C-alpha positions in Angstrom: 13.8 126.8 162.7 10.3 125.6 162.3 8.2 123.1 164.7 4.8 122.7 165.4 3.3 121.8 168.7 -0.2 120.9 169.8 -1.7 123.7 171.8 -5.3 122.2 173.2 -6.4 120.2 170.2 -4.5 123.2 167.7 -1.5 122.7 165.4 0.6 125.7 165.9 3.4 126.4 163.9 6.8 128.3 165.3 9.4 129.8 163.5 12.6 131.3 164.6 14.5 133.6 162.4 16.8 136.5 162.5 13.7 138.5 162.7 12.9 137.1 165.8 14.1 139.6 168.4 13.2 142.6 166.4 9.4 141.2 166.3 9.8 140.5 170.2 11.3 144.4 170.7 8.4 145.6 168.3 5.5 143.3 170.1 6.7 143.9 173.8 8.8 146.8 174.2 11.5 144.6 175.9 14.9 142.8 174.7 14.8 139.4 173.6 18.0 138.3 175.0 17.4 139.4 178.0 14.2 137.8 178.7 15.9 134.6 176.9 17.9 134.5 180.4 14.6 135.0 182.5 12.7 132.4 180.0 15.5 130.1 180.3 15.7 129.9 184.0 12.3 129.8 184.2 12.0 126.4 181.7 14.8 125.1 184.0 13.3 125.2 186.9 9.9 123.9 185.6 11.4 121.2 184.1 13.1 120.2 187.6 9.3 120.6 189.3 7.8 118.5 186.9 10.2 115.9 188.3 9.2 116.7 191.7 12.0 119.2 192.6 11.7 122.7 193.6 7.9 123.3 193.5 8.3 126.2 195.6 10.8 127.8 193.5 8.3 127.3 190.2 5.8 129.2 192.3 7.6 132.1 193.6 8.7 132.4 189.6 5.6 132.8 188.8 4.0 134.9 191.6 6.9 137.7 190.6 5.0 137.5 186.9 8.1 136.0 185.0 5.4 133.6 183.6 4.0 136.0 181.2 7.8 135.8 179.3 6.7 132.5 179.0 3.6 133.3 176.7 5.3 135.6 175.3 8.3 133.2 173.5 5.8 130.6 172.5 3.5 133.6 170.8 6.6 135.4 169.1 7.6 131.9 167.5 3.9 131.5 166.1 3.7 135.1 165.0 6.9 134.5 163.4 5.5 131.9 161.5 2.3 133.8 160.7 2.5 137.7 160.6 -1.3 138.1 160.4 -1.6 136.2 164.1 -3.6 138.1 166.6 -2.4 140.0 169.6 -1.1 137.7 172.4 -4.2 138.2 174.9 -6.8 137.5 171.8 -4.5 134.4 170.6 -4.3 133.0 174.1 -8.4 133.1 174.3 -8.4 130.9 171.3 -7.5 127.7 173.7 -9.3 125.9 176.1 -6.2 125.4 177.9 -2.7 126.3 177.5 -0.7 123.7 179.0 2.5 125.2 179.0 4.4 122.2 180.1 3.2 119.8 178.0 4.8 121.5 175.0 7.5 123.1 177.0 10.2 121.1 175.7 9.6 121.8 172.0 9.9 125.8 172.6 12.8 125.1 174.3 14.4 123.2 171.4 13.3 125.7 168.6 14.9 128.7 171.4 18.6 126.6 171.9 18.8 125.8 168.5 18.0 129.3 167.3 20.6 130.7 169.5 23.6 128.0 169.2 26.3 128.6 166.6 26.8 125.7 164.2 30.5 124.7 163.8 31.8 125.2 159.9 
């Protein structure tokens, strides 16, 4: 699946494929599916916080370093679209802002479609 999002005025193409978990493992040395659970929890909590609920839960998730997983997921889908993409830290410095919550819904859509099954 492919999706294009806007990050700080830049169009960023994201692709999910069967290689995504392998690219993730190679890039971060972590299991894609283990981190997926954390990503989904963060996304759910941030969605509720955006609606004015559970702000303290969101802050606690960010304070323990899990926010990095959100960056990892956005980058890995961008890397899947462009294998010549700069390493995560260099890529992030290319954006004046990185308003994760503005495009988190689009990333969630990509994640959910990539792990869901299609009925025959």
